[in-house]
N, C-alpha and C positions, 0 to 999 in steps of 0.2 A: 554664936558670930554674930555680928549686925550686918544688916544690909546695906551693900554700898551706898554711900553717897556721892560720888564721884566718878568720873570716867575720864581717861587720860589718852589721848592719841597722840600717834607719830604724827609728822608732817609728809614728807614725801611716800609716794607709794601707798598712802594710807587717805589722806584728806585731798592732796594735790599730786602731780606729778609734773615731770619737767621731760617732755617728748625729746627724742633723740638725743640723749644727755650723751651719749660719747661721741656723735657727731656735731652737736652742739656747743660743747663746753670747750674747745679748740677756737670756733668762731669768737664765742664771748673774750676769750683770752686776748685773740687779735684784734679784738675792739680795744681793751683794756691796753695794749701796745699803742693801739693809734692815739688813745686819751694821754698816754704816759710822754709818748712824743710831742703830741701838741703842748702840754703843760710844760714840758723840760727841755726841749728843741733836741730830743735826740738821745739815746741811751748807750750808743757802742755798739749795739748787737742789733740782729736782724729780727724781723717779725717772728720766723719760723724758729729761732732759736729762743726768743724769747717764750713764744707758747709753748715749746717743748719742755722748757726749764720750768714755767709754771704748771704745766699738766702734771710733770714727775713730782714737784711739790705736793699739788693737790692728792695724788696717788699715795705718796709717802705720809700726808697726814692720814689717810684714811686707813692705810695698814697701820699706823701707830694706835690710831683710835680702835680698832679689832684686835690688836695685840696686847695694848697696855691700858685702855677705858680711858686714855689721855684726853685732852681737849686743850683749845687754846683759840685767842682772837684772830679775826682776819688778818690782822698784821705777820702774824708767824707764817703763814701759807706764803704769802707774798715776799717776806724776807728770805724764806729758804729758796722761794724761786731765784731770786737775785743773787744769793749765795752759790745756786748753782751755775748761774751765769759768770761766777768770779767777779761780781759787783758788789761794791757797798753801797746800797740804797740809803740814802737820807730819808729823814720823816717826809719831805717833800713827794719825794718820788714814789715811797710806799701809797700815800695818800692819792695821789694821782692815778697808780694803778688801780687800786681799790675802788675809787670813785669812777673810772674807765669801766669796769667790771662790773658793779655794781649797776650802771645807767645799761650797761649789756643786758643783765640778766633781768632786769625789770619788767614785769609782764611774762616772763617766759612760761613761769607754770601755769597748769588747765587744772580745773577743779572736778573730779571724779561726779558723776552725774547725780550720786546720792550722798554727797557729803553735806548739803545744806540741810535737806531733809532731816538726816539722820541726827544731825546736833539741834536742828530745831526741835525735835520730839522729845531728845533727851532732855533737853532744857524745860521743856514744858511738863516733862514727868519730874520735874524739880533738883535734878542732878546738877552738880558743880561740873563743869567743862573745863579742862585743861590741855595743854600742849605742850610735849616734852619731845625736843627734836635734836638728833645728833646732827652737828651742821658746823662748819666753819665760817659760814657769811654771818654778816652782823645782822643783830636782831631786827635793825630798821630795816633791811632787805625784805624778810620775809614779813614783816609785819605790812609793809607797803602793799605786798601782793596780796596779803590776806585781807586788808582794808576794800582794795580794788575789786577784790571778787564778794564782797559782802560775808566774809567769814569772821571778821574781828570782834564783831560785837556779838556773836554766839560762844565764845570761848571765856572764861573767866579769867585764866591765867596763861601767860606764856612764858616757856621755858625753853632756853636755846643754849645748848652746850658751848658754844662760842662765848658764852659769858660765865661759864663754870670750869674749874682745875678738870672735871672728869666728864665721862661720856658715859652713855649708857652701854653693857647693862650695869655699871658700879651703882651699888646703894645709894649713894649720896643724892645722885640726881633724882632717884625717886623719891626719897625724903624730903628734897627742895620743892619739887612740884606737889608732893601731898601737903607741906607746910604751907606753901601758898595758898592751897586750896581749902585748908584748915580741916583736913582730915588726918586720919593713922594712914601708914603707908601699907 
């Protein structure tokens, strides 16, 4: 057996955390509703109904991830939320809701106290460093947070399951990050 040449980290709960997720997520969806109304002039549903539908869609996404190791793009969660409202959302509505949500979650995460030191130490020791995160969020949202917290330059490869067909623990996602890091899984 050869010595490891790379270390792969998860994002949420490992390198960063989102404080008060259960309390904060509905607030973020409420801000997405506000952005959607501003962009579209109204959507025919209340803020409370919108938030409930989007949270239900988000929870259904995670149940499917756990059950089937499935993944999908950010539009899949929002599209499901609109279906739950009985609304057919066009691309403009999907993008307005996603844009509002992205602005609402920007900067929400906090970095664990030992994250930078751990990554820097491993990098100094010659390890290739990767990130593999189960997420429905767009890569750009996470990348912006990593950059804002000074973590982006410490990681060699970033893989988000929102860009893949499967999620952890499906073997294909581990093969993907290993390939990008130039190592065997």
